[in-house]
C-alpha positions, 0 to 999 in steps of 0.5 A, spaced: 546 498 482 549 503 478 547 510 479 547 514 472 549 521 472 544 526 472 543 530 465 548 536 464 553 534 469 558 529 467 563 534 464 565 541 466 570 542 461 571 548 457 569 544 451 562 545 448 558 539 448 553 538 442 546 540 444 542 533 445 535 532 443 530 533 449 528 526 449 535 524 451 539 525 458 546 527 458 548 520 461 546 516 454 551 512 451 552 518 445 553 523 450 558 518 454 562 517 448 562 525 446 565 527 453 570 522 453 570 514 453 576 515 459 571 517 464 568 511 468 561 512 470 560 514 478 558 508 482 556 512 488 553 518 490 557 524 494 552 527 499 557 532 502 563 533 498 569 537 502 570 544 500 577 542 496 574 537 492 568 541 490 572 547 488 576 542 484 570 539 481 573 532 483 570 526 486 570 526 494 570 519 497 567 523 504 572 519 508 573 523 515 577 526 518 580 527 511 578 525 504 583 521 500 585 527 495 586 532 501 590 526 505 594 525 498 595 533 497 597 534 505 591 539 505 586 541 510 579 538 509 573 541 511 566 539 510 560 544 510 554 540 512 548 541 508 543 546 511 536 543 513 530 545 508 523 546 510 522 539 507 527 536 512 524 539 518 517 537 516 519 530 515 523 530 521 516 532 525 512 527 522 517 521 523 518 523 530 510 523 531 510 516 528 515 514 533 511 516 539 505 513 536 509 506 535 511 507 542 504 508 544 502 501 540 507 497 544 506 501 551 499 498 553 497 500 560 498 495 565 491 494 566 490 492 559 496 488 559 493 484 565 486 483 561 490 480 555 494 475 559 488 473 562 485 472 556 491 468 553 490 464 560 483 462 558 484 461 551 490 456 553 485 452 558 480 452 553 484 449 548 487 444 552 480 441 553 478 441 546 480 435 542 479 438 535 485 443 536 492 441 533 498 440 538 501 446 534 496 451 536 497 449 543 505 449 543 504 456 540 499 459 545 503 456 551 510 458 548 513 463 553 518 469 551 524 467 548 530 468 553 538 467 552 540 465 545 532 465 543 532 472 545 538 474 541 535 471 535 529 475 535 533 482 537 528 488 536 522 484 535 516 485 539 511 480 541 506 482 537 511 482 531 513 475 532 505 473 533 504 476 526 508 471 523 504 466 525 498 469 521 498 462 517 496 458 523 491 464 526 488 465 519 487 457 518 482 457 524 479 464 521 474 460 516 472 455 521 465 456 524 466 461 529 463 459 536 465 458 543 471 452 544 467 451 551 462 454 556 468 458 559 473 459 553 475 464 548 475 464 540 478 468 535 474 472 531 475 472 523 478 479 521 476 477 514 470 480 511 469 473 508 469 470 514 462 473 517 458 468 513 461 462 517 459 466 524 454 461 528 450 467 530 450 470 523 448 463 520 442 463 525 439 469 521 441 468 514 436 465 509 437 458 508 438 458 500 444 463 501 447 458 506 446 452 502 449 455 496 455 457 501 456 450 503 456 448 496 462 453 494 466 451 500 469 455 505 475 457 501 471 458 495 474 465 493 481 462 492 478 456 489 474 460 484 480 465 483 485 459 481 480 456 476 480 463 472 483 463 465 490 466 465 491 473 463 492 473 455 499 472 453 498 475 446 501 482 444 498 487 440 503 491 437 501 499 436 500 501 431 497 494 429 502 494 422 508 496 426 510 488 427 514 485 432 519 490 433 514 495 435 517 498 441 523 500 438 518 505 434 514 508 439 514 516 439 518 519 445 512 523 447 508 517 448 513 514 452 514 520 456 506 521 457 505 514 459 511 515 464 508 522 467 501 519 468 504 513 472 508 518 476 502 523 477 498 517 480 500 510 482 507 512 484 504 518 489 500 513 493 504 507 492 511 510 492 515 504 489 520 508 484 524 514 485 522 519 479 529 522 478 532 516 478 527 513 473 528 519 468 536 520 469 538 512 468 532 507 468 528 510 462 535 512 458 538 505 459 531 501 456 531 506 450 538 505 449 537 497 449 531 498 444 527 495 450 531 489 450 532 483 455 534 488 461 531 489 468 530 497 466 526 495 460 521 491 464 521 496 469 519 501 464 514 497 460 510 496 467 510 503 468 507 504 461 502 499 462 500 502 469 500 509 465 495 506 460 490 505 466 492 512 469 490 515 463 483 512 463 483 515 470 484 522 468 479 521 462 474 518 467 475 524 472 476 529 467 482 532 469 488 535 465 494 531 463 500 532 466 503 538 462 497 540 459 495 547 459 487 546 459 483 545 465 480 539 463 482 532 459 484 532 452 486 526 449 493 526 446 495 524 439 497 517 442 491 516 446 489 509 441 495 505 445 490 505 452 484 502 448 485 495 450 482 490 455 485 491 460 489 497 459 496 497 458 496 489 457 501 490 451 506 493 455 505 488 461 506 482 457 512 485 453 515 486 461 513 479 463 516 476 457 523 479 458 522 478 466 522 470 464 530 470 463 531 475 469 526 472 474 532 470 479 534 477 481 533 479 488 536 486 488 532 493 488 530 493 481 527 486 481 523 488 487 520 494 484 518 490 478 514 485 482 511 491 486 509 494 480 506 487 477 502 487 484 499 494 483 497 492 475 494 485 477 490 489 483 488 494 478 485 489 474 482 485 480 486 479 480 487 478 487 491 471 487 496 474 481 497 480 486 499 475 492 504 471 487 507 478 485 507 481 492 510 474 495 516 474 490 517 482 492 517 480 499 523 474 497 527 480 494 526 484 500 528 479 505 534 477 500 536 485 501 535 486 508 538 480 511 545 478 512 548 484 510 549 491 512 544 496 509 545 504 510 538 506 511 541 514 511 543 513 504 539 513 498 539 506 496 538 504 503 532 509 503 529 506 497 529 499 500 525 501 506 520 504 501 519 498 498 519 494 504 513 498 507 510 498 500 510 490 500 509 489 508 502 493 508 499 490 501 501 483 503 498 484 510 491 486 506 492 480 502 493 475 507 488 477 512 482 477 507 485 471 502 488 467 508 494 465 504 501 464 507 505 470 509 512 471 507 515 472 514 517 479 512 513 482 518 519 479 522 523 485 520 518 490 522 522 493 528 529 493 524 527 497 518 526 504 519 520 508 516 523 511 509 525 518 509 524 519 502 531 521 500 532 524 494 536 521 488 542 526 487 546 525 481 553 528 480 553 535 480 546 536 482 546 539 488 541 538 494 541 545 496 537 547 490 530 551 491 524 546 492 519 546 486 512 546 486 512 539 484 517 537 490 512 540 495 506 536 492 511 530 492 512 531 500 504 531 501 504 524 498 510 522 502 506 524 508 500 520 506 504 514 505 507 515 512 501 516 515 499 509 512 504 506 515 502 508 522 495 506 520 497 499 518 500 498 525 494 501 529 490 496 525 494 490 526 494 492 533 486 492 533 486 485 530 491 482 535 488 485 541 481 485 540 478 480 536 476 475 541 469 472 544 467 469 550 460 466 551 460 469 558 460 476 555 466 479 558 470 480 552 471 484 548 473 488 554 472 496 555 479 498 557 482 495 551 477 498 546 478 505 549 485 504 548 485 503 541 480 508 540 485 513 543 490 511 539 486 511 532 484 518 534 491 520 536 493 518 529 488 523 526 490 528 531 497 528 529 497 528 522 500 534 518 495 540 517 495 538 509 492 531 511 487 533 516 480 532 514 473 534 517 468 530 520 463 531 515 464 526 509 461 528 502 454 526 501 454 519 497 447 521 494 450 527 491 453 524 484 457 530 482 457 528 475 458 534 471 464 533 466 468 540 467 468 540 474 473 536 477 475 541 483 468 540 486 469 532 486 476 532 488 475 535 495 481 540 495 485 539 501 487 545 506 494 546 503 492 552 498 499 551 495 498 545 491 496 548 484 494 542 480 488 537 482 489 530 480 486 523 481 492 522 486 489 528 490 482 525 490 485 518 491 489 520 497 484 524 501 479 519 500 483 514 502 485 518 509 478 518 511 477 511 509 482 508 513 480 512 519 473 509 518 475 502 516 479 502 523 473 505 527 469 499 524 474 494 525 474 496 532 466 495 533 466 488 529 467 484 535 461 487 538 457 485 532 459 478 533 457 479 540 450 482 538 449 476 533 451 470 539 449 473 545 444 479 544 441 478 551 448 480 555 449 486 551 451 492 555 450 499 554 457 500 552 456 494 547 450 497 544 454 504 543 460 500 540 455 497 535 452 503 533 459 506 532 461 501 528 455 501 523 456 508 522 463 508 520 461 502 515 457 507 511 459 512 506 466 510 504 469 516 500 472 511 495 465 509 493 461 516 492 463 523 488 468 522 483 469 515 484 462 513 481 466 514 474 473 514 476 474 507 478 480 505 474 484 509 479 481 506 486 486 502 489 486 495 493 479 494 489 478 487 491 479 489 499 474 494 498 469 488 495 471 483 500 469 489 506 462 490 502 461 483 502 461 482 509 458 489 511 452 487 507 451 481 511 452 484 517 447 490 516 442 484 514 443 480 520 443 486 525 436 488 521 433 481 522 436 480 529 430 478 534 433 483 539 430 490 538 435 493 542 440 491 536 436 493 531 435 500 534 443 501 533 442 501 525 444 508 523 439 512 518 440 511 511 443 504 512 439 501 506 441 506 501 448 505 503 447 497 502 445 499 495 451 503 494 455 497 496 451 493 491 453 497 485 460 497 487 460 490 487 456 490 480 461 494 477 467 490 479 464 483 478 465 482 471 473 483 472 473 478 478 469 471 478 470 471 486 467 478 486 461 475 481 460 469 486 460 474 492 454 478 488 451 472 487 450 470 494 448 477 496 442 477 491 440 471 495 438 475 501 
């Protein structure tokens, strides 16, 4: 993809250049014609130019030991390497920390490895004696480590990464009624919260009226219901209504910029799909230049404005001042009417979908970004299957970009590819684990694609050594947050692959594996940068800070006082960090909850403590309380939270109705109130998703 020059850097001639309006960058066609048509647009970025090229203001090809110009002129070629900034050191520190975490995840102690191998052997034996197991399952479990040519085909892939690509078959077993294969065998425990209702131990406790309603729906009712829902409306309402079919060409530039800014200060910060500098330097200008025609740049800009409409709603719900506002609270802009649509941003999203129909075969970086933006939009309006379709298409783009070709991850474009890859992989993992849809195979590349470095886009003449602004400091905070998400996803996958098994003998889950996973999760938390650290005392969910003019109270200020502007993104990021920690703690405890419902008489003191810890960490999730009681437009992965709450409500019910008093005594104080909080969350989401509405209908039968 071409990289357009940044504003004010195309020409260094002495001739005066006419002053351009604020809305046009100097890389627009008008400026290109004004500065001479002979100059070709530059199609690469010189990260470090030699001194001679820098003095002559000419393009340096960065050849070593001599660049082309110095070689042709017989000059000595000297490169002055860029000085590392504080931000570089910070990113280096967190990446080394993540590398240590990844090493720990793959270096399980020998005792634990023995436990897992013993588990595997027991499972193979059980499956061999079970008539209902497919030959494909037996073949996968009996397969040995690849050797020779097979190893070369899987270079760089760990056994856990290879296993992750068998998610389709693993998940197809997860909806089966969970029970022992035989008296000595092991079974896989469903990682999906919707799978809780099929646990045999749970079915012995849940009311018959609920089980009968569930039987009528079928085990895949979530997918069935979502597939039958009406398609997203295809009509387009121009704004203003009298503007006609060419309404996009008449949009005020203040509106375009305002919606784009709202997107970049919310969704893109904790889902970093787009480079803000490149968007404003190239993408947006190209879209406006072509009157939002049938180009990939137009599709990207329209999707960003669609998400910007949702972001404006979040600013309004949380009473946060809009970007660039001089006030301390939300004040609607003149063009506020454009966001009043159901769902918000649909007019822009449909215009983008209409154009993408002619561009849908593209598999480059910008196409991948379009599908990821579409995934985010569908996620925010609670359309999980549409979200999966978009994430699967984005995964295809990633596979096309990252296989059978060289990718330079230490350059801007290569680093952007690693950003979209990790965005895609993490979000796809959530969907395939909950919906049991086929994985794309993207996980095969997990060991080959590095964690993104967040290399800044630099246009011609826009030096990398400039002073860092406050906005960039804020950006680095969210970059650290994203990298922490990557590390957390690795740990959560490890929890699933190592712990989610059950034995009637009561010997599994094994304490050694449990201890190691708790240790890894605590190390993840301890090694977070200072700005991302959070306390052990979460906000009280029973306190609804609903004062309209006090966002500072609800956003829970981070420790770094240099961040000057409170925003929905800060509130979301901090809530998600604490939430992710609690989610992982809860998932470590779920296999013990399974055990408690199946063989409560064999529970040990260690088991009971893990049950107590799991239930405690299933409560008071920050995305439900405080500011999020109102600011629902900005809550990410809402369908995943709805699914979590569905399973958690069932678990709390089953534990509270267990015939064993020791099991009932593990319930933490306040769990009944938390049940009501989860139900209220589902009630707020049910009108937007028929599957969530059906979940709520089932829960009301308890």
